[in-house]
C-alpha positions in Angstrom: 0.0 0.0 0.0 1.3 3.5 -0.9 1.8 5.2 2.5 1.9 8.7 1.0 -1.2 8.0 -1.0 -3.0 6.8 2.1 -2.0 10.0 3.9 -3.5 12.2 1.2 -6.5 9.9 1.1 -7.1 10.2 4.8 -6.5 14.0 4.7 -9.2 14.5 2.0 -11.7 12.2 3.8 -11.0 14.0 7.1 -11.5 17.5 5.6 -14.7 16.6 3.8 -16.1 14.8 6.8 -15.4 17.9 9.0 -17.2 20.1 6.5 -20.1 17.6 6.5 -20.2 17.8 10.3 -20.4 21.6 10.4 -23.1 21.6 7.7 -25.2 19.0 9.5 -25.7 21.4 12.4 -27.8 23.7 10.2 -29.5 21.2 8.0 -32.8 20.9 9.8 -35.4 21.6 7.1 -36.3 20.4 3.6 -35.1 23.7 2.1 -31.7 23.5 3.7 -31.4 19.8 2.8 -32.3 20.3 -0.9 -30.9 23.8 -1.7 -28.8 25.0 1.3 -31.7 27.4 2.0 -30.9 29.3 -1.2 -28.1 31.1 0.7 -25.0 30.6 -1.6 -23.5 33.6 -3.3 -22.7 33.8 -7.0 -19.0 32.9 -6.7 -19.7 30.1 -4.2 -22.3 28.5 -6.4 -20.2 29.1 -9.5 -17.3 27.2 -8.0 -19.6 24.5 -6.7 -21.2 24.1 -10.2 -17.7 23.7 -11.6 -16.9 21.2 -8.9 -20.1 19.3 -9.7 -19.5 19.4 -13.4 -15.8 18.5 -13.5 -16.3 14.8 -12.7 -14.4 11.7 -13.1 -15.3 11.8 -16.7 -13.5 15.1 -17.1 -10.4 14.4 -15.1 -9.9 10.7 -15.6 -11.9 9.8 -18.7 -10.9 12.8 -20.9 -7.2 12.6 -20.0 -7.3 8.9 -20.9 -9.3 9.5 -24.1 -6.9 12.2 -25.4 -3.9 10.1 -24.4 -5.1 7.1 -26.4 -7.0 8.7 -29.2 -5.7 12.2 -29.6 -8.1 14.7 -31.2 -11.1 12.3 -30.9 -10.6 12.4 -27.1 -10.7 16.2 -27.1 -14.2 16.1 -28.6 -15.4 15.5 -25.0 -13.7 18.7 -23.8 -15.2 20.8 -26.6 -18.7 19.4 -26.0 -18.7 19.9 -22.3 -17.5 23.5 -22.6 -19.8 24.6 -25.3 -22.7 23.2 -23.3 -22.5 25.9 -20.8 -23.5 28.5 -23.4 -26.8 26.6 -23.7 -27.2 26.7 -19.9 -26.3 30.4 -19.6 -28.5 31.8 -22.4 -31.5 29.5 -22.4 -32.0 27.7 -19.1 -30.4 29.2 -16.0 -32.6 32.3 -15.4 -36.1 30.8 -16.2 -35.3 27.6 -14.3 -34.4 29.6 -11.2 -37.5 31.8 -11.4 -39.9 29.0 -12.0 -38.5 26.1 -9.8 -38.1 25.4 -6.2 -36.2 22.2 -5.5 -36.2 20.0 -8.7 -36.7 20.1 -12.4 -40.3 18.8 -12.0 -41.1 21.9 -9.9 -40.2 24.1 -12.9 -42.3 22.0 -15.4 -45.3 21.8 -13.0 -45.2 25.5 -12.5 -47.1 25.4 -15.8 -48.6 21.9 -15.9 -49.7 21.0 -12.3 -50.2 17.3 -13.1 -49.0 14.3 -11.0 -48.1 12.3 -14.2 -45.9 15.1 -15.4 -44.1 15.2 -12.1 -43.7 11.4 -12.0 -42.3 11.3 -15.5 -39.8 14.1 -14.8 -38.7 12.3 -11.5 -38.2 9.0 -13.3 -36.1 10.7 -16.0 -34.0 12.3 -13.3 -33.4 9.0 -11.5 -32.4 7.3 -14.8 -29.8 10.0 -15.6 -28.5 10.0 -12.0 -27.9 6.2 -12.2 -26.0 6.4 -15.5 -23.9 9.3 -14.2 -23.3 7.5 -10.9 -22.0 4.4 -12.6 -19.4 6.4 -14.4 -18.2 8.1 -11.2 -18.0 4.8 -9.2 -16.1 3.1 -12.0 -13.6 5.9 -11.9 -13.4 5.8 -8.1 -12.9 2.0 -8.1 -10.0 2.1 -10.6 -8.4 5.1 -8.8 -8.4 3.7 -5.3 -7.4 0.3 -6.6 -4.3 2.0 -8.1 -3.7 4.3 -5.1 -4.2 1.9 -2.2 -3.8 -1.5 -3.8 -7.2 -2.8 -2.7 -9.7 -4.7 -4.8 -12.0 -2.8 -7.2 -15.2 -3.9 -5.5 -14.0 -2.8 -2.0 -13.1 0.6 -3.5 -16.5 1.0 -5.0 -18.2 0.1 -1.7 -15.9 2.6 0.1 -16.9 5.5 -2.1 -20.5 4.5 -1.9 -20.5 4.7 1.9 -18.7 8.0 1.8 -21.1 9.7 -0.6 -24.1 8.5 1.4 -22.7 10.0 4.6 -22.3 13.4 3.0 -25.9 13.5 1.8 -27.5 11.9 4.8 -26.1 14.3 7.3 -25.0 17.4 5.4 -27.5 17.8 2.6 -26.8 20.5 0.0 -24.7 22.7 2.2 -22.2 20.0 2.8 -22.3 18.8 -0.8 -21.7 22.4 -2.0 -18.7 23.0 0.2 -17.2 19.6 -0.7 -17.6 20.6 -4.3 -15.9 24.0 -3.7 -12.9 22.4 -2.0 -12.7 19.8 -4.7 -12.8 22.4 -7.5 -10.0 24.4 -6.0 -7.8 21.3 -5.4 -8.6 20.0 -8.9 -7.6 23.2 -10.6 -4.4 23.4 -8.6 -3.4 19.8 -9.5 -4.3 20.3 -13.2 -2.4 23.5 -13.5 0.6 22.0 -11.8 0.7 18.9 -14.1 0.2 21.2 -17.1 3.2 23.3 -16.2 5.3 20.2 -15.7 4.2 18.9 -19.1 5.0 22.2 -20.8 8.4 22.2 -19.0 9.2 18.8 -20.6 8.4 20.4 -24.0 10.5 23.5 -23.2 7.3 25.6 -22.9 7.0 25.3 -26.7 3.3 24.6 -27.4 3.8 24.4 -31.2 6.8 22.1 -30.7 4.6 19.9 -28.4 2.0 19.4 -31.2 4.8 18.7 -33.7 6.4 16.1 -31.4 3.1 14.4 -30.7 3.0 13.3 -34.4 5.7 10.8 -33.7 5.3 9.7 -30.1 2.2 7.5 -30.6 1.5 4.5 -32.8 -1.1 6.6 -34.6 1.5 9.0 -36.0 0.1 12.2 -37.6 -3.4 10.8 -37.4 -3.3 11.3 -33.7 -3.8 15.0 -34.2 -6.8 14.6 -36.5 -10.3 13.1 -36.0 -10.9 9.6 -37.0 -8.7 7.5 -34.7 -11.5 6.3 -32.5 -14.6 7.8 -34.1 -14.4 6.5 -37.7 -18.2 7.0 -38.2 -18.9 10.7 -38.8 -22.5 10.4 -37.7 -21.4 8.8 -34.5 -19.2 11.8 -33.7 -22.0 14.2 -34.5 -24.4 12.2 -32.3 -22.0 12.3 -29.4 -21.4 16.1 -29.7 -25.2 16.7 -29.8 -25.5 14.8 -26.5 -22.6 16.7 -24.9 -23.6 20.2 -26.1 -27.3 19.8 -25.3 -27.2 17.4 -22.3 -25.8 19.8 -19.7 -29.0 21.9 -19.8 -31.0 18.8 -18.8 -28.7 17.3 -16.1 -30.7 17.3 -12.8 -27.7 17.7 -10.5 -26.5 20.7 -12.4 -30.0 22.3 -12.7 -30.6 21.7 -9.0 -27.7 24.1 -8.2 -29.6 27.1 -9.6 -32.0 26.7 -6.7 -29.2 27.2 -4.1 -29.0 31.0 -4.8 -31.4 33.8 -3.9 -32.4 35.1 -7.3 -31.9 34.8 -11.1 -29.2 37.5 -11.2 -27.1 35.4 -8.8 -27.9 32.3 -10.9 -26.5 34.0 -14.0 -23.4 35.1 -12.2 -22.9 31.5 -11.0 -22.8 30.3 -14.6 -20.3 32.9 -15.5 -17.9 31.9 -12.7 -18.4 28.2 -13.6 -17.8 28.8 -17.3 -14.4 30.5 -16.7 -13.3 27.6 -14.4 -14.6 24.9 -16.6 -13.2 26.6 -19.7 -9.7 26.8 -18.3 -9.8 23.2 -17.1 -10.9 21.8 -20.5 -8.1 23.7 -22.3 -5.6 22.1 -19.8 -6.9 18.6 -20.6 -4.8 18.8 -23.8 -1.7 18.9 -21.7 -2.9 16.1 -19.5 -3.7 13.8 -22.5 -0.6 14.7 -24.5 1.6 14.4 -21.5 0.3 10.9 -20.7 0.7 9.8 -24.3 4.3 11.1 -24.4 5.7 10.2 -20.9 3.6 7.2 -19.9 2.7 5.5 -23.1 -0.5 3.8 -24.3 0.7 0.3 -23.2 1.2 1.4 -19.6 -2.1 3.3 -19.6 -4.1 0.4 -20.9 -2.3 -2.0 -18.5 -3.4 0.1 -15.5 -6.9 0.3 -16.8 -8.2 -0.9 -20.2 -10.4 2.2 -20.7 -7.5 4.6 -20.0 -9.0 6.0 -16.8 -5.7 6.1 -15.0 -3.8 8.3 -17.5 -3.7 11.4 -15.3 -2.5 9.7 -12.1 0.1 7.8 -14.1 1.3 11.0 -15.7 1.6 12.6 -12.3 3.8 9.7 -11.2 6.0 10.0 -14.3 6.5 13.7 -13.7 6.7 14.0 -10.0 7.0 10.5 -8.5 4.8 8.9 -5.9 4.1 12.1 -4.0 2.6 13.9 -6.9 0.8 10.8 -8.0 -0.7 10.4 -4.6 -1.8 14.0 -4.4 -3.4 13.9 -7.9 -5.1 10.6 -7.0 -6.4 12.1 -3.8 -7.7 15.1 -5.7 -9.4 12.8 -8.2 -11.0 11.0 -5.3 -12.3 14.3 -3.9 -13.6 15.0 -7.4 -15.6 11.8 -7.4 -16.9 12.2 -3.9 -18.2 15.7 -4.6 -19.9 14.7 -7.9 -21.5 11.5 -6.5 -22.8 13.4 -3.5 -24.5 15.9 -5.8 -25.9 13.0 -7.9 -27.2 11.2 -4.8 -28.8 14.4 -3.6 -30.6 15.1 -6.9 -31.8 11.5 -7.1 -33.0 11.6 -3.5 -34.8 14.9 -4.1 -36.6 13.6 -7.1 -37.9 10.7 -5.1 -38.6 12.4 -1.7 -39.9 15.7 -3.0 -41.6 14.7 -6.3 -42.7 11.1 -5.9 -43.2 10.9 -2.2 -43.9 14.5 -1.1 -46.0 15.7 -4.0 -47.6 12.5 -5.4 -47.9 10.0 -2.6 -48.5 12.6 0.2 -50.2 15.1 -2.2 -48.1 18.0 -1.0 -49.0 17.4 2.6 -45.8 15.7 3.8 -44.2 17.3 6.9 -40.6 18.5 7.0 -39.7 15.5 9.1 -41.4 13.1 6.6 -39.6 14.7 3.6 -36.3 14.6 5.3 -36.7 10.9 6.3 -37.8 10.0 2.8 -34.9 11.9 1.2 -32.4 10.1 3.5 -33.9 6.7 2.7 -33.8 7.5 -1.0 -30.2 8.5 -0.7 -29.3 5.0 0.6 -31.4 3.3 -2.1 -29.8 5.3 -5.0 -26.4 4.7 -3.6 -26.9 0.9 -3.2 -28.4 0.4 -6.7 -25.6 2.5 -8.3 -22.9 0.4 -6.5 -24.4 -2.8 -7.8 -24.4 -1.5 -11.4 -20.9 -0.1 -11.1 -19.5 -3.5 -10.1 -20.3 -4.8 -13.5 -19.0 -1.8 -15.6 -15.3 -1.8 -14.6 -13.9 -1.9 -18.1 -15.9 1.0 -19.6 -14.4 4.5 -20.1 -16.0 6.9 -17.7 -16.2 9.7 -20.2 -18.2 7.5 -22.5 -20.6 6.4 -19.7 -21.2 10.1 -18.9 -21.9 10.9 -22.6 -24.8 8.4 -22.4 -26.2 10.2 -19.3 -25.9 13.5 -21.3 -27.8 11.8 -24.2 -30.8 10.9 -21.9 -30.8 14.4 -20.4 -30.8 16.1 -23.9 -33.5 13.7 -25.2 -35.9 13.6 -22.3 -35.4 16.8 -20.2 -34.3 19.5 -22.6 -37.3 19.4 -25.0 -39.8 19.8 -22.2 -37.7 22.5 -20.5 -37.5 24.6 -23.7 -41.1 24.0 -24.7 -42.4 24.9 -21.2 -40.5 28.2 -21.2 -40.8 29.3 -24.8 -43.9 27.7 -26.5 -47.3 29.1 -25.6 -49.2 26.3 -27.3 -47.3 23.5 -25.3 -49.7 21.5 -23.2 -49.8 18.6 -20.7 -49.9 15.9 -23.3 -46.9 17.4 -25.1 -44.9 17.6 -21.8 -45.6 13.9 -21.0 -44.9 12.6 -24.5 -41.7 14.7 -24.8 -40.3 13.1 -21.6 -41.4 9.6 -22.3 -40.4 9.6 -26.0 -36.9 11.0 -25.3 -36.3 8.7 -22.4 -37.5 5.5 -24.0 -35.9 6.1 -27.4 -32.5 6.8 -25.8 -32.6 3.7 -23.6 -33.9 1.4 -26.3 -31.3 2.6 -28.9 -28.5 2.3 -26.3 -29.7 -1.3 -25.6 -29.5 -2.1 -29.4 -26.2 -0.3 -29.9 -22.5 -1.5 -30.1 -22.2 -0.6 -26.4 -23.9 -3.9 -25.5 -23.5 -6.0 -28.7 -20.4 -7.3 -30.5 -19.9 -10.2 -32.9 -16.7 -11.3 -31.1 -18.4 -11.5 -27.7 -16.4 -8.7 -26.2 -19.6 -6.9 -25.0 -22.5 -8.0 -22.8 -24.2 -9.7 -25.7 -22.8 -11.6 -28.7 -24.2 -10.6 -32.1 -24.5 -7.7 -34.4 -25.8 -4.5 -33.0 -29.2 -3.5 -34.6 -28.4 0.3 -34.1 -25.0 1.4 -35.4 -24.3 4.5 -33.3 -22.6 4.2 -29.9 -24.4 7.4 -28.8 -28.0 7.7 -30.0 -28.5 11.4 -29.5 -28.7 12.1 -33.2 -31.9 10.2 -33.2 -33.3 10.4 -29.7 -33.0 14.2 -29.2 -35.1 15.0 -32.3 -37.5 12.3 -31.2 -37.9 14.0 -27.8 -38.7 17.3 -29.5 -41.0 15.6 -32.0 -42.8 13.8 -29.2 -43.5 17.1 -27.5 -44.7 18.6 -30.8 -47.0 15.7 -31.7 -48.4 15.4 -28.2 -49.2 19.1 -28.2 -51.0 18.9 -31.5 -53.2 15.9 -30.5 -53.8 17.0 -26.9 -56.2 19.5 -25.4 -55.6 23.2 -26.0 -53.2 24.8 -23.6 -54.3 27.4 -21.1 -53.0 30.7 -22.6 -53.4 32.6 -19.4 -51.2 30.1 -17.6 -48.5 30.5 -20.2 -48.7 34.3 -19.8 -48.2 33.9 -16.0 -45.3 31.5 -16.5 -43.7 33.8 -19.1 -43.8 36.7 -16.7 -42.3 34.6 -13.8 -39.6 33.1 -16.1 -38.3 36.5 -17.2 -38.7 38.8 -14.2 -38.9 36.4 -11.3 -42.3 37.5 -10.1 -43.7 34.9 -7.7 
């Protein structure tokens, strides 16, 4: 066992548990549990959003994807970054003005129907599970490398930790864990990037030139087509990444943690700067890993390339730097999974239990108990799924979550805010069509089917694209359109009321 790594690991865990203990003393109501009482400032929430967004997929998955596949791996960085423009200009302000705790709150501000709330909650829980699997796979591989323990033990360890944060600290603890993690992650990423540039004599153009000869892919490494040979598959993945962020429940939930829409907008600006700088630096992480670690060593540590960044840190700074970076990556995963568990628990406790089962009459204590039980349930189910997904690249797993978010959630968000003829039938069909089409197409795709038996099922995939967003996102919008046309006419007065609330925040 790496003693230095263990020390960093214990330090990170101790710091985050201390934060959780402090936060737990003031988490006594549903509002404080779900949204930290709406008391975060713009810069605090902006850093927390960045901490929530810069997940294992960003730090581990993208670094590995760029190291192994060059430009094709950088597609993830481009998509994740551009996505924030959609959030900033289309979603952030109306969502904050219309919602309270969850995405379903925003939709039911216009369509107060139990079936709409239930569909939105199910969509949220599905996205949370896909995203959670990615984080836990990254955590398992990371702790296995850092501490030398079995993958399944590592996954269980992270699962227990993330549940503790949510059970006792709620959104306040989750937010501050995310802030701490974002600061540490940026420090670690900047440090590694400087060391990589130093190895290339701080000559960025020279680095690109040299990368043409350091990998087996040669000059093709710097061009698209090494991994994504199907142009439609590449376009489909980018659609999922660019549009998916605006439908991710754990990101959308963060806009309810501030006092007003102005603060929500400033949060996105802070987050965009941090996220933007980070994703530019992923070039240095990936190139550095390819040049100074090598694809063989990266694949040997983890077939999906998820350990490229820690291995690069070891190559550049020895065990101490590798241990620090691994501990930072662990903090990254803890922060993100805590946010995911919280959004999943909120969908169950607030939407399904509080508003549907209890018909809006649940007491604060009942909601808190339901949220905590849901936290345990979401964590346990995610752990079971992650144990069977060890060999999958975490960036790819997250892209599937983005696909579902873009297909099921984004259409109903945009239609609810901007289309006055949109109605209850349209909202329901948009969510169901987007969700079902994304899941069915993934089930029929090369992600699960391969003729050589290397995937879960042996045989030819019936759907050729690895990410179905190219088909499922238009289907989600089409479902909302068709449902609106065949359903009852919308209440125009209700839309006028929602339009005013969305734009000026009038309650």
